[in-house]
Backbone as CSV, one residue per row, in Angstrom:
resi,resn,N_x,N_y,N_z,CA_x,CA_y,CA_z,C_x,C_y,C_z
1,MET,0.838,-1.192,0.000,0.000,0.000,0.000,0.873,1.242,0.000
2,ASN,0.535,2.183,-0.868,1.211,3.471,-0.928,0.240,4.565,-0.501
3,LEU,0.763,5.759,-0.259,-0.077,6.894,0.115,0.313,8.110,-0.725
4,LEU,-0.669,8.659,-1.446,-0.506,9.895,-2.201,-1.412,10.934,-1.563
5,PHE,-0.831,11.981,-1.039,-1.561,13.011,-0.300,-1.453,14.327,-1.078
6,ILE,-2.596,14.874,-1.511,-2.605,16.084,-2.336,-3.366,17.188,-1.621
7,THR,-2.729,18.335,-1.471,-3.379,19.514,-0.886,-3.688,20.517,-1.989
8,ILE,-4.964,20.906,-2.086,-5.371,22.004,-2.970,-5.413,23.251,-2.113
9,ASP,-4.363,24.017,-2.152,-4.221,25.191,-1.286,-5.271,26.243,-1.638
10,GLY,-6.132,26.566,-0.667,-7.119,27.619,-0.875,-8.336,27.194,-1.675
11,GLY,-8.643,25.895,-1.689,-9.822,25.422,-2.416,-11.095,25.633,-1.611
12,ARG,-12.014,26.413,-2.125,-13.263,26.706,-1.410,-14.219,25.514,-1.463
13,LEU,-14.914,25.301,-0.335,-15.874,24.202,-0.260,-17.032,24.388,-1.234
14,ASP,-17.545,25.612,-1.379,-18.697,25.811,-2.265,-18.364,25.453,-3.710
15,ARG,-17.125,25.716,-4.139,-16.720,25.343,-5.501,-16.558,23.837,-5.623
16,PHE,-16.057,23.223,-4.589,-15.909,21.777,-4.587,-17.272,21.090,-4.712
17,LEU,-18.257,21.573,-3.975,-19.568,20.933,-3.950,-20.259,20.973,-5.306
18,LYS,-20.020,22.040,-6.071,-20.682,22.146,-7.374,-19.780,21.761,-8.543
19,SER,-18.600,21.230,-8.223,-17.645,20.838,-9.260,-18.005,19.477,-9.848
20,SER,-18.264,19.426,-11.135,-18.551,18.144,-11.790,-17.333,17.231,-11.749
21,VAL,-16.143,17.815,-11.789,-14.909,17.035,-11.753,-14.749,16.332,-10.411
22,PHE,-14.843,17.090,-9.326,-14.651,16.496,-8.009,-15.807,15.566,-7.640
23,ASN,-17.014,15.885,-8.087,-18.144,14.995,-7.817,-17.980,13.654,-8.523
24,GLU,-17.400,13.673,-9.702,-17.152,12.431,-10.428,-16.051,11.622,-9.738
25,ILE,-14.986,12.307,-9.315,-13.902,11.630,-8.606,-14.413,11.029,-7.310
26,ALA,-15.308,11.756,-6.631,-15.823,11.312,-5.333,-16.614,10.015,-5.420
27,LYS,-17.085,9.657,-6.613,-17.832,8.404,-6.778,-16.954,7.183,-6.535
28,ASN,-15.655,7.395,-6.565,-14.720,6.283,-6.409,-14.191,6.128,-4.991
29,GLY,-14.787,6.835,-4.039,-14.287,6.726,-2.669,-15.201,7.408,-1.669
30,ILE,-14.612,7.817,-0.566,-15.352,8.452,0.515,-15.090,9.955,0.470
31,VAL,-16.154,10.742,0.481,-16.025,12.190,0.466,-16.609,12.762,1.756
32,PHE,-15.861,13.644,2.377,-16.320,14.402,3.538,-16.474,15.849,3.077
33,ASN,-17.693,16.363,3.131,-17.913,17.717,2.625,-18.250,18.718,3.722
34,ASN,-17.819,18.408,4.953,-18.002,19.360,6.042,-16.859,19.199,7.039
35,VAL,-15.648,19.413,6.543,-14.448,19.300,7.368,-14.082,20.684,7.906
36,ILE,-13.874,20.775,9.202,-13.486,22.047,9.812,-11.981,22.050,10.014
37,THR,-11.308,22.971,9.341,-9.860,23.070,9.462,-9.490,23.738,10.784
38,TYR,-8.312,23.388,11.291,-7.877,23.983,12.559,-7.661,25.475,12.422
39,ALA,-7.083,25.906,11.301,-6.733,27.315,11.138,-7.025,27.760,9.709
40,PRO,-7.466,29.013,9.510,-7.755,29.508,8.160,-6.508,30.011,7.440
41,TYR,-5.389,29.327,7.630,-4.147,29.631,6.913,-3.314,28.355,6.880
42,THR,-2.443,28.236,5.910,-1.824,26.952,5.579,-0.912,26.398,6.662
43,ILE,-0.068,27.217,7.248,0.926,26.715,8.202,0.258,26.027,9.388
44,GLY,-0.681,26.717,10.017,-1.382,26.130,11.151,-2.223,24.930,10.745
45,ALA,-2.897,25.044,9.595,-3.770,23.968,9.131,-2.992,22.685,8.859
46,MET,-1.866,22.777,8.145,-1.135,21.578,7.741,-0.382,20.939,8.905
47,HIS,0.130,21.743,9.830,0.782,21.150,10.997,-0.233,20.396,11.854
48,ALA,-1.459,20.914,11.942,-2.507,20.220,12.696,-2.869,18.897,12.035
49,ILE,-2.959,18.895,10.703,-3.285,17.667,9.977,-2.180,16.628,10.125
50,PHE,-0.934,17.035,9.984,0.172,16.082,10.010,0.502,15.587,11.418
51,SER,0.103,16.345,12.450,0.356,15.919,13.827,-0.877,15.306,14.473
52,GLY,-2.069,15.566,13.893,-3.292,15.079,14.494,-3.646,15.779,15.779
53,GLU,-3.159,17.017,15.938,-3.404,17.741,17.182,-3.550,19.232,16.921
54,PHE,-4.242,19.914,17.827,-4.451,21.349,17.691,-3.140,22.121,17.879
55,GLY,-3.050,23.247,17.157,-1.832,24.043,17.195,-1.525,24.670,18.536
56,PHE,-2.536,24.919,19.346,-2.244,25.523,20.650,-1.532,24.526,21.569
57,LYS,-1.568,23.234,21.189,-0.820,22.220,21.935,0.551,21.969,21.327
58,THR,0.610,21.954,19.987,1.884,21.629,19.324,2.830,22.818,19.224
59,GLY,2.310,24.037,19.412,3.132,25.238,19.296,2.953,25.983,17.995
60,VAL,2.300,25.355,16.988,2.120,26.009,15.690,0.709,26.594,15.640
61,ASN,0.574,27.784,16.213,-0.741,28.419,16.315,-0.735,29.843,15.780
62,SER,0.179,30.121,14.849,0.226,31.440,14.214,0.920,31.298,12.864
63,TYR,0.919,32.379,12.105,1.509,32.336,10.768,2.981,31.937,10.773
64,TRP,3.729,32.389,11.746,5.178,32.233,11.699,5.713,31.357,12.831
65,SER,4.922,30.386,13.275,5.329,29.580,14.430,5.791,28.178,14.060
66,THR,6.140,27.961,12.792,6.592,26.645,12.336,7.700,26.084,13.209
67,TYR,8.667,26.909,13.546,9.843,26.416,14.261,9.589,26.237,15.754
68,ARG,8.351,26.492,16.191,7.969,26.204,17.569,7.264,24.847,17.684
69,PHE,7.193,24.117,16.574,6.545,22.804,16.610,7.267,21.878,17.581
70,LYS,6.529,21.285,18.503,7.107,20.445,19.558,7.335,19.033,19.020
71,LYS,8.368,18.908,18.220,8.601,17.651,17.502,8.976,16.493,18.415
72,GLU,9.439,16.795,19.636,9.774,15.720,20.569,8.516,15.148,21.223
73,GLN,7.423,15.899,21.157,6.188,15.468,21.818,5.139,14.939,20.845
74,TYR,5.185,15.404,19.581,4.137,15.040,18.632,4.739,14.401,17.390
75,LYS,4.421,13.129,17.205,4.892,12.399,16.037,4.004,12.750,14.845
76,THR,4.603,12.857,13.678,3.855,13.246,12.480,3.444,12.028,11.657
77,LEU,2.520,12.267,10.746,2.104,11.225,9.804,3.319,10.637,9.091
78,THR,4.207,11.505,8.638,5.386,11.048,7.899,6.254,10.144,8.752
79,GLU,6.394,10.469,10.023,7.229,9.648,10.908,6.613,8.262,11.127
80,TYR,5.293,8.201,11.311,4.638,6.899,11.450,4.880,6.033,10.218
81,LEU,4.754,6.639,9.045,4.939,5.885,7.814,6.394,5.453,7.648
82,LYS,7.302,6.356,7.943,8.727,6.047,7.826,9.103,4.883,8.735
83,GLU,8.567,4.867,9.965,8.858,3.785,10.895,8.323,2.442,10.407
84,ASN,7.321,2.489,9.532,6.713,1.259,9.037,7.140,0.920,7.616
85,GLY,8.307,1.434,7.224,8.931,0.968,5.990,8.630,1.760,4.742
86,PHE,7.925,2.891,4.847,7.619,3.699,3.674,8.822,4.557,3.289
87,ARG,9.039,4.711,1.978,9.923,5.756,1.462,9.090,7.029,1.396
88,THR,9.605,8.134,1.905,8.769,9.323,2.111,9.317,10.529,1.349
89,PHE,8.449,11.118,0.521,8.851,12.234,-0.325,7.750,13.297,-0.328
90,GLY,8.127,14.521,-0.688,7.128,15.573,-0.769,7.596,16.740,-1.604
91,ASP,6.628,17.524,-2.064,6.910,18.771,-2.784,5.958,19.828,-2.241
92,ALA,6.509,20.810,-1.552,5.706,21.831,-0.875,6.031,23.211,-1.418
93,ILE,5.210,24.176,-1.018,5.360,25.532,-1.519,6.539,26.266,-0.870
94,ASN,6.837,25.933,0.389,8.014,26.493,1.063,8.314,25.688,2.323
95,GLU,9.376,26.060,3.029,9.846,25.274,4.172,9.005,25.465,5.426
96,LEU,8.029,26.367,5.399,7.224,26.634,6.593,5.964,25.775,6.675
97,ILE,5.549,25.179,5.576,4.233,24.558,5.475,4.088,23.307,6.323
98,LEU,5.063,22.402,6.259,4.939,21.085,6.875,6.010,20.835,7.912
99,PRO,5.715,20.005,8.921,6.800,19.490,9.759,7.655,18.554,8.913
100,THR,8.953,18.714,8.959,9.852,17.989,8.054,10.260,16.623,8.590
101,GLN,9.932,16.316,9.833,10.356,15.063,10.440,9.819,13.870,9.650
102,GLY,10.713,12.936,9.360,10.300,11.693,8.710,10.425,11.673,7.200
103,PHE,10.671,12.808,6.577,10.797,12.834,5.112,12.194,12.382,4.679
104,ASP,12.244,11.464,3.724,13.519,11.148,3.079,13.970,12.334,2.230
105,ARG,12.995,12.960,1.562,13.297,14.138,0.750,12.045,15.006,0.645
106,LEU,12.170,16.259,1.013,11.069,17.211,0.891,11.563,18.386,0.065
107,ASN,11.052,18.500,-1.164,11.446,19.576,-2.068,10.531,20.784,-1.898
108,TYR,11.016,21.947,-2.353,10.205,23.167,-2.321,10.205,23.766,-3.717
109,HIS,9.003,24.016,-4.240,8.928,24.572,-5.587,8.824,26.090,-5.557
110,ASN,9.176,26.691,-6.674,9.018,28.130,-6.863,7.618,28.347,-7.426
111,GLU,6.718,28.866,-6.613,5.316,28.959,-7.026,5.108,29.892,-8.217
112,ASP,6.019,30.807,-8.444,5.870,31.759,-9.547,6.448,31.249,-10.864
113,LYS,7.312,30.236,-10.798,8.028,29.821,-12.006,7.829,28.358,-12.390
114,ASP,7.702,27.480,-11.416,7.705,26.051,-11.709,6.373,25.576,-12.299
115,ASN,6.479,24.620,-13.209,5.307,23.944,-13.760,4.958,22.794,-12.811
116,LEU,3.948,23.008,-11.971,3.640,22.030,-10.930,3.182,20.701,-11.512
117,LEU,2.392,20.739,-12.561,1.881,19.498,-13.129,3.018,18.615,-13.621
118,GLN,3.935,19.170,-14.393,5.049,18.376,-14.891,5.961,17.927,-13.753
119,ARG,6.192,18.826,-12.822,7.043,18.515,-11.671,6.473,17.331,-10.878
120,HIS,5.157,17.351,-10.663,4.524,16.309,-9.866,4.369,15.006,-10.644
121,LYS,4.191,15.099,-11.947,4.182,13.880,-12.762,5.539,13.187,-12.705
122,ASP,6.592,13.972,-12.735,7.939,13.402,-12.647,8.143,12.681,-11.316
123,LEU,7.625,13.264,-10.242,7.730,12.630,-8.932,6.946,11.320,-8.892
124,LEU,5.766,11.306,-9.513,4.975,10.078,-9.557,5.711,8.968,-10.312
125,GLU,6.403,9.329,-11.360,7.176,8.334,-12.104,8.308,7.776,-11.245
126,GLU,8.899,8.647,-10.427,9.927,8.182,-9.497,9.326,7.221,-8.466
127,MET,8.110,7.552,-7.991,7.442,6.681,-7.018,7.108,5.318,-7.632
128,LYS,6.721,5.319,-8.895,6.429,4.067,-9.600,7.652,3.164,-9.611
129,GLU,8.797,3.732,-9.868,10.034,2.947,-9.892,10.342,2.380,-8.517
130,ILE,10.152,3.196,-7.479,10.372,2.737,-6.103,9.446,1.578,-5.776
131,ASN,8.162,1.725,-6.146,7.175,0.683,-5.866,7.472,-0.590,-6.653
132,SER,7.976,-0.426,-7.868,8.320,-1.589,-8.694,9.462,-2.393,-8.084
133,ASN,10.267,-1.738,-7.254,11.376,-2.404,-6.579,10.952,-2.997,-5.234
134,GLY,9.643,-3.039,-4.985,9.131,-3.697,-3.791,9.024,-2.821,-2.563
135,GLU,9.150,-1.496,-2.715,9.053,-0.597,-1.575,7.773,0.234,-1.657
136,ASN,7.216,0.542,-0.491,6.043,1.402,-0.426,6.473,2.861,-0.374
137,PHE,5.656,3.750,-0.963,5.999,5.172,-0.934,4.887,6.009,-0.320
138,PHE,5.300,7.122,0.246,4.407,8.203,0.646,4.849,9.439,-0.119
139,LEU,3.908,10.040,-0.855,4.219,11.236,-1.628,3.230,12.338,-1.282
140,TYR,3.760,13.473,-0.848,2.934,14.651,-0.569,3.094,15.655,-1.700
141,LEU,1.972,16.082,-2.285,1.995,17.075,-3.364,1.168,18.290,-2.944
142,HIS,1.756,19.461,-3.090,1.073,20.705,-2.706,0.762,21.506,-3.969
143,TYR,-0.540,21.578,-4.301,-0.950,22.377,-5.454,-1.186,23.802,-4.964
144,SER,-0.293,24.714,-5.343,-0.291,26.065,-4.777,-0.754,27.152,-5.743
145,ASN,-1.220,26.777,-6.943,-1.498,27.807,-7.952,-2.673,28.717,-7.608
146,ILE,-3.683,28.205,-6.854,-4.747,29.108,-6.407,-4.156,30.176,-5.502
147,HIS,-3.344,29.738,-4.555,-2.677,30.677,-3.643,-1.830,31.685,-4.412
148,THR,-1.094,31.196,-5.400,-0.216,32.069,-6.178,-1.012,33.155,-6.893
149,ASN,-2.132,32.782,-7.500,-2.960,33.773,-8.195,-3.595,34.763,-7.234
150,ILE,-4.015,34.287,-6.072,-4.576,35.186,-5.055,-3.498,36.157,-4.565
151,LYS,-2.306,35.649,-4.354,-1.202,36.511,-3.914,-0.915,37.602,-4.930
152,LYS,-0.869,37.206,-6.190,-0.499,38.139,-7.261,-1.617,39.124,-7.588
153,ASN,-2.851,38.637,-7.633,-3.955,39.461,-8.123,-4.820,40.091,-7.039
154,VAL,-4.625,39.660,-5.790,-5.424,40.216,-4.690,-4.533,40.795,-3.593
155,LEU,-3.705,39.950,-2.992,-2.932,40.375,-1.829,-1.969,41.510,-2.149
156,LYS,-1.382,41.494,-3.340,-0.415,42.531,-3.697,-1.065,43.787,-4.274
157,LYS,-2.369,43.719,-4.550,-3.054,44.865,-5.154,-3.957,45.616,-4.188
158,TYR,-4.512,44.870,-3.204,-5.513,45.480,-2.334,-5.164,45.230,-0.876
159,ASN,-5.762,46.067,0.000,-5.674,45.787,1.424,-7.045,45.303,1.908
160,ASN,-7.158,45.023,3.175,-8.390,44.438,3.701,-9.576,45.395,3.750
161,PHE,-9.359,46.635,3.317,-10.469,47.597,3.321,-10.566,48.357,1.998
162,SER,-10.034,47.733,0.935,-10.079,48.360,-0.387,-11.493,48.288,-0.965
163,GLN,-12.124,49.446,-1.107,-13.486,49.490,-1.634,-13.557,48.885,-3.041
164,GLU,-12.546,49.165,-3.850,-12.528,48.676,-5.225,-12.670,47.158,-5.279
165,TYR,-12.044,46.465,-4.322,-12.104,45.004,-4.304,-13.453,44.505,-3.788
166,PHE,-13.882,44.996,-2.662,-15.096,44.465,-2.024,-16.370,44.846,-2.773
167,GLU,-16.318,45.888,-3.569,-17.501,46.286,-4.330,-17.608,45.567,-5.670
168,ASN,-16.654,44.691,-5.968,-16.663,43.962,-7.241,-16.615,42.454,-6.996
169,LYS,-17.508,41.989,-6.126,-17.485,40.585,-5.738,-17.723,39.654,-6.930
170,LYS,-18.616,40.031,-7.848,-18.879,39.178,-9.009,-17.618,38.963,-9.835
171,ASN,-16.852,40.025,-10.015,-15.604,39.901,-10.757,-14.601,39.043,-9.989
172,ASN,-14.576,39.213,-8.657,-13.690,38.398,-7.816,-14.045,36.920,-7.936
173,GLU,-15.343,36.626,-7.924,-15.791,35.238,-8.041,-15.429,34.645,-9.400
174,LYS,-15.571,35.452,-10.439,-15.221,34.983,-11.786,-13.739,34.641,-11.858
175,ASN,-12.905,35.499,-11.284,-11.462,35.228,-11.280,-11.147,33.953,-10.508
176,TYR,-11.782,33.826,-9.338,-11.522,32.637,-8.525,-11.970,31.368,-9.238
177,ASP,-13.103,31.427,-9.917,-13.582,30.263,-10.654,-12.556,29.799,-11.687
178,GLY,-11.864,30.753,-12.291,-10.809,30.401,-13.241,-9.662,29.680,-12.557
179,TYR,-9.286,30.155,-11.349,-8.211,29.500,-10.604,-8.629,28.088,-10.196
180,PHE,-9.884,27.933,-9.789,-10.364,26.619,-9.352,-10.440,25.649,-10.529
181,LYS,-10.786,26.168,-11.704,-10.816,25.334,-12.903,-9.438,24.749,-13.191
182,GLU,-8.414,25.548,-12.999,-7.048,25.061,-13.195,-6.737,23.934,-12.204
183,ALA,-7.251,24.063,-10.977,-7.045,23.009,-9.977,-7.744,21.723,-10.398
184,GLU,-8.941,21.836,-10.956,-9.651,20.666,-11.461,-8.837,19.960,-12.545
185,ASN,-8.303,20.746,-13.467,-7.499,20.174,-14.556,-6.252,19.476,-14.009
186,TYR,-5.659,20.080,-12.984,-4.475,19.494,-12.356,-4.803,18.129,-11.753
187,ILE,-5.887,18.060,-10.980,-6.273,16.808,-10.332,-6.571,15.723,-11.367
188,LEU,-7.307,16.075,-12.407,-7.611,15.111,-13.457,-6.334,14.571,-14.090
189,SER,-5.399,15.454,-14.370,-4.135,15.035,-14.999,-3.318,14.143,-14.073
190,ILE,-3.288,14.476,-12.784,-2.535,13.670,-11.819,-3.152,12.284,-11.683
191,LEU,-4.475,12.206,-11.564,-5.128,10.905,-11.424,-4.988,10.066,-12.695
192,ASN,-5.062,10.712,-13.850,-4.867,9.985,-15.105,-3.440,9.452,-15.207
193,HIS,-2.488,10.237,-14.717,-1.099,9.791,-14.742,-0.914,8.595,-13.811
194,CYS,-1.570,8.630,-12.640,-1.525,7.490,-11.725,-2.102,6.241,-12.394
195,LYS,-3.177,6.439,-13.141,-3.806,5.313,-13.852,-2.856,4.744,-14.901
196,ASN,-2.221,5.628,-15.652,-1.291,5.167,-16.687,-0.089,4.447,-16.084
197,LEU,0.312,4.860,-14.893,1.442,4.226,-14.216,1.041,2.942,-13.496
198,LYS,-0.277,2.679,-13.466,-0.816,1.472,-12.830,-0.485,1.403,-11.336
199,ILE,-0.694,2.525,-10.645,-0.464,2.531,-9.195,-1.742,2.809,-8.414
200,LEU,-2.886,2.891,-9.110,-4.133,3.229,-8.415,-4.615,2.104,-7.502
201,GLN,-4.428,0.860,-7.913,-4.998,-0.250,-7.160,-4.324,-0.485,-5.821
202,ASN,-3.112,0.008,-5.644,-2.451,-0.190,-4.361,-1.977,1.128,-3.751
203,THR,-2.726,2.217,-4.050,-2.373,3.527,-3.510,-3.603,4.206,-2.926
204,LEU,-3.524,4.539,-1.649,-4.561,5.355,-1.023,-4.307,6.806,-1.413
205,ILE,-5.301,7.431,-2.050,-5.185,8.825,-2.470,-6.033,9.689,-1.550
206,VAL,-5.414,10.686,-0.961,-6.095,11.625,-0.067,-6.010,13.008,-0.701
207,ILE,-7.163,13.640,-0.902,-7.213,14.984,-1.481,-7.919,15.894,-0.486
208,ILE,-7.270,16.992,-0.132,-7.862,17.918,0.836,-7.722,19.352,0.342
209,SER,-8.469,20.227,0.989,-8.192,21.664,0.941,-7.755,22.067,2.336
210,ASP,-6.688,22.844,2.438,-6.202,23.233,3.764,-7.075,24.299,4.404
211,HIS,-7.653,25.169,3.581,-8.542,26.230,4.051,-9.240,26.819,2.832
212,GLY,-10.258,27.625,3.069,-10.920,28.317,1.975,-10.316,29.689,1.734
213,ILE,-11.037,30.519,0.985,-10.552,31.863,0.636,-11.749,32.784,0.487
214,SER,-11.569,34.018,0.899,-12.601,35.028,0.668,-12.508,35.553,-0.758
215,VAL,-13.660,35.844,-1.342,-13.695,36.514,-2.649,-14.385,37.876,-2.475
216,GLY,-14.184,38.429,-1.283,-14.850,39.682,-0.934,-16.095,39.448,-0.105
217,ASP,-16.155,38.298,0.558,-17.340,37.938,1.343,-17.590,38.912,2.489
218,LYS,-16.514,39.317,3.184,-16.656,40.192,4.349,-15.603,41.297,4.276
219,MET,-16.052,42.532,4.426,-15.106,43.646,4.506,-14.140,43.395,5.663
220,GLY,-12.862,43.562,5.385,-11.847,43.322,6.404,-11.057,42.046,6.165
221,GLU,-11.455,41.243,5.147,-10.709,40.036,4.808,-10.751,39.832,3.298
222,ARG,-9.688,40.225,2.618,-9.672,40.111,1.162,-9.319,38.707,0.700
223,ALA,-8.725,37.902,1.562,-8.374,36.528,1.164,-8.654,35.549,2.301
224,TYR,-7.729,35.424,3.238,-7.917,34.465,4.332,-6.985,34.824,5.475
225,GLY,-7.189,34.141,6.625,-6.301,34.322,7.764,-6.716,35.405,8.732
226,ALA,-7.784,36.151,8.418,-8.224,37.222,9.308,-9.442,36.802,10.129
227,TYR,-10.430,36.189,9.462,-11.671,35.798,10.125,-11.834,34.280,10.135
228,CYS,-12.847,33.821,10.863,-13.146,32.384,10.937,-14.582,32.109,10.501
229,TYR,-14.980,32.682,9.381,-16.293,32.373,8.811,-16.211,31.056,8.035
230,ASP,-17.394,30.512,7.688,-17.440,29.216,7.014,-16.629,29.186,5.729
231,TYR,-16.578,30.291,5.003,-15.918,30.252,3.699,-14.415,30.011,3.791
232,THR,-13.822,30.176,4.982,-12.396,29.847,5.112,-12.135,28.634,5.987
233,ILE,-13.027,28.292,6.919,-12.718,27.161,7.806,-13.418,25.865,7.401
234,GLN,-14.420,25.930,6.532,-15.042,24.710,6.025,-14.274,24.224,4.799
235,THR,-13.838,22.971,4.844,-13.086,22.413,3.719,-13.646,21.025,3.382
236,TYR,-12.930,20.288,2.557,-13.389,18.981,2.100,-12.255,17.972,2.138
237,LEU,-12.616,16.715,1.996,-11.652,15.630,2.086,-12.138,14.457,1.249
238,LEU,-11.241,13.887,0.478,-11.542,12.694,-0.327,-10.568,11.571,0.026
239,PHE,-11.099,10.376,0.239,-10.293,9.168,0.357,-10.633,8.285,-0.841
240,ILE,-9.635,7.927,-1.632,-9.861,7.086,-2.807,-8.926,5.882,-2.743
241,LEU,-9.518,4.693,-2.797,-8.741,3.461,-2.864,-9.577,2.436,-3.606
242,GLU,-9.168,2.152,-4.827,-9.964,1.280,-5.699,-10.264,-0.073,-5.060
243,LYS,-11.535,-0.501,-5.142,-12.010,-1.820,-4.717,-11.925,-2.048,-3.212
244,PHE,-11.616,-1.017,-2.436,-11.503,-1.193,-0.989,-12.418,-0.237,-0.243
245,LEU,-12.389,1.030,-0.603,-13.246,2.001,0.061,-14.554,2.139,-0.705
246,PRO,-15.684,2.117,-0.028,-16.978,2.229,-0.706,-17.249,3.659,-1.148
247,SER,-18.108,3.820,-2.125,-18.541,5.154,-2.550,-19.513,5.689,-1.504
248,THR,-19.056,6.658,-0.737,-19.822,7.129,0.411,-19.677,8.637,0.546
249,LYS,-20.752,9.287,0.924,-20.719,10.723,1.193,-21.033,10.951,2.669
250,ILE,-20.134,11.640,3.353,-20.302,11.916,4.779,-20.664,13.393,4.942
251,GLU,-21.869,13.653,5.426,-22.349,15.027,5.577,-22.026,15.613,6.940
252,GLN,-21.850,14.759,7.936,-21.666,15.266,9.291,-20.345,16.024,9.424
253,GLN,-20.322,16.948,10.359,-19.134,17.774,10.563,-18.023,16.950,11.207
254,VAL,-16.810,17.083,10.658,-15.645,16.391,11.207,-14.492,17.385,11.319
255,ARG,-13.413,16.953,12.000,-12.274,17.827,12.265,-11.066,17.423,11.422
256,SER,-10.327,18.409,10.977,-9.154,18.092,10.159,-8.078,17.372,10.958
257,ILE,-8.045,17.534,12.282,-7.008,16.852,13.069,-7.227,15.343,13.104
258,ASP,-8.404,14.875,12.651,-8.667,13.441,12.634,-8.292,12.782,11.301
259,ILE,-7.767,13.563,10.366,-7.377,13.000,9.073,-6.224,12.021,9.229
260,MET,-5.199,12.413,9.979,-4.017,11.568,10.133,-4.335,10.217,10.770
261,PRO,-5.022,10.152,11.924,-5.329,8.830,12.481,-6.258,8.002,11.593
262,THR,-7.107,8.675,10.812,-7.981,7.940,9.900,-7.171,7.281,8.785
263,ILE,-6.175,8.003,8.260,-5.286,7.423,7.247,-4.604,6.180,7.808
264,LEU,-4.085,6.273,9.016,-3.394,5.139,9.624,-4.344,3.970,9.854
265,GLU,-5.599,4.274,10.194,-6.589,3.222,10.385,-6.883,2.497,9.067
266,ILE,-6.994,3.258,7.983,-7.250,2.647,6.670,-6.080,1.753,6.270
267,LEU,-4.868,2.235,6.477,-3.685,1.445,6.127,-3.616,0.176,6.960
268,LYS,-3.966,0.291,8.231,-3.973,-0.887,9.099,-4.999,-1.908,8.598
269,ASN,-6.209,-1.434,8.252,-7.244,-2.335,7.740,-6.796,-3.008,6.445
270,TRP,-6.117,-2.237,5.586,-5.627,-2.790,4.317,-4.650,-3.932,4.577
271,ILE,-3.739,-3.740,5.521,-2.753,-4.779,5.833,-3.445,-6.042,6.319
272,CYS,-4.425,-5.873,7.233,-5.146,-7.034,7.762,-5.907,-7.763,6.669
273,VAL,-6.558,-7.005,5.778,-7.363,-7.612,4.719,-6.482,-8.276,3.679
274,SER,-5.423,-7.583,3.254,-4.591,-8.115,2.169,-3.854,-9.381,2.585
275,GLU,-3.651,-9.569,3.881,-2.964,-10.767,4.341,-3.880,-11.983,4.386
276,HIS,-5.215,-11.745,4.490,-6.119,-12.866,4.717,-7.244,-13.005,3.699
277,THR,-7.557,-11.924,2.957,-8.757,-11.938,2.121,-8.472,-11.308,0.768
278,HIS,-9.027,-11.888,-0.293,-8.940,-11.269,-1.611,-9.793,-10.005,-1.618
279,LEU,-9.355,-8.982,-2.348,-10.046,-7.691,-2.314,-11.506,-7.794,-2.724
280,SER,-11.809,-8.687,-3.673,-13.183,-8.792,-4.141,-14.111,-9.314,-3.053
281,GLN,-13.535,-9.904,-1.996,-14.341,-10.441,-0.906,-14.311,-9.553,0.324
282,THR,-13.702,-8.390,0.197,-13.492,-7.531,1.355,-14.774,-6.861,1.816
283,PRO,-15.141,-6.987,3.089,-16.267,-6.213,3.604,-15.886,-4.750,3.693
284,SER,-16.869,-3.866,3.612,-16.586,-2.433,3.686,-16.004,-2.088,5.040
285,PRO,-14.961,-1.263,5.085,-14.417,-0.827,6.370,-15.392,0.122,7.046
286,ARG,-15.083,0.449,8.278,-15.960,1.372,8.993,-16.089,2.675,8.229
287,LYS,-17.304,3.186,8.114,-17.546,4.399,7.345,-17.457,5.647,8.212
288,LYS,-17.341,5.434,9.513,-17.303,6.583,10.403,-15.916,7.216,10.372
289,PHE,-15.870,8.505,10.567,-14.592,9.212,10.663,-13.971,8.833,11.981
290,LEU,-12.747,8.349,11.994,-12.180,7.699,13.171,-11.302,8.648,13.987
291,PRO,-11.782,9.145,15.110,-10.988,10.074,15.918,-10.106,9.357,16.908
292,ASN,-9.558,8.195,16.531,-8.726,7.436,17.453,-7.325,8.056,17.536
293,PRO,-6.579,7.737,18.599,-5.173,8.145,18.628,-4.432,7.467,17.480
294,PRO,-3.347,8.052,16.994,-2.580,7.413,15.923,-2.161,6.000,16.310
295,LEU,-2.196,5.096,15.348,-1.910,3.697,15.626,-0.504,3.339,15.173
296,LYS,0.245,2.675,16.042,1.573,2.214,15.689,1.514,0.730,15.340
297,LYS,2.300,0.340,14.365,2.296,-1.051,13.944,2.851,-1.939,15.067
């Protein structure tokens, strides 16, 4: 079993819900459409997901508190996987986003210059080779182009009280829809590449949004990180694993800090099933979101 974890930075829940692309992808797994992120900004949100704990406990509870992460007290998703024989790789937007513990290699892309799709396809091909040699991989991919466009076209042009921005919400929404469309195309291309590489049947794919984004919803917040309204703290989550996870939609509210232990629970169930039962005979795993402590092998 491998793990491919994809973050759509700044993906709004309302766009996800009406996206024909994501709705089609969701038919192949479990979708959670009411996930509450720990923080309406990437650093706090991703450290909470990777540690399975709130930032006020781990030390990462502000924009610039990455280096206060209590790594001696909180084990990360990557460390659990590394201890259980996974080769661990990632490509992130910068060195502040994720706790680095447990990664064999964590690259950082230039969000203004790099072609993320080609870069990530190349990484998938590397993972295919690793898997072909009998090793399991964990690959983290950070799709940052929505963030990049917001930075360039909103954050650098307006402040949180710019009348010109907040009075043109329709135009803001149109621009954002274009950015989200690019994210849809990216996901489709990545999943198609996984299919061509023949790694879908033994790879758990996790797709999340770390937080939402304002398109002028409230005066005083031109993008995110200022307020805690639904448009920035409500996100989504997809678990895809062919022939193992049932097509299920979970409407109830869940917490992003429970993503990590749920991933470990799915991997544990896969190991138990694959050792004793053919996949075609596999009963559906528990459909509930599992808020258990992280499980060690």
